[in-house]
C-alpha positions, 0 to 999 in steps of 0.5 A: 278776623273781625273782632268782637269789639270791632262788630260792637263799634260798627254797630253802635257807629251805625245806630247812634251816629255818635261823636265818639265811640270808645270800646275796650275789651276789658275781659282779662279783668273778669277772668274767673267770673262768671260770663267769662270765657278763656278767649275774652271778648266779653266783658267791655267799657263803652262810651258813646257820645251821641245826639241820639241821646239827647231828651233819654234818661240814663236807663232809656239810653243803656236800654237803646244800646243793649238792643242794638247789641241784642246779636252780641249778647246772644252769641257770648258778650256777657257785660257792658260798662256803659258811659253814654252822653250827649255832646253837650253833657261830654263838653261839660255844658249839658 
């Protein structure tokens, strides 16, 4: 069975060709909050390091990720905590 975290990771890899992508299900911390479901898989922490983010501000990067994951939001994904960097930013040189 494919988890939502796996689908998110695969989608981000296909869309942004990242140097690094980490997806962590953080749903347990949000139990009882809006959008939380008993089975989890609603809230995620996501790190993406990709050259695709060069020349984009924080809002444009976030919009691009949300657009890429539209199908997941339509099927129960509620919230993402995003860290989106270029390789230079991740290395501390940008």
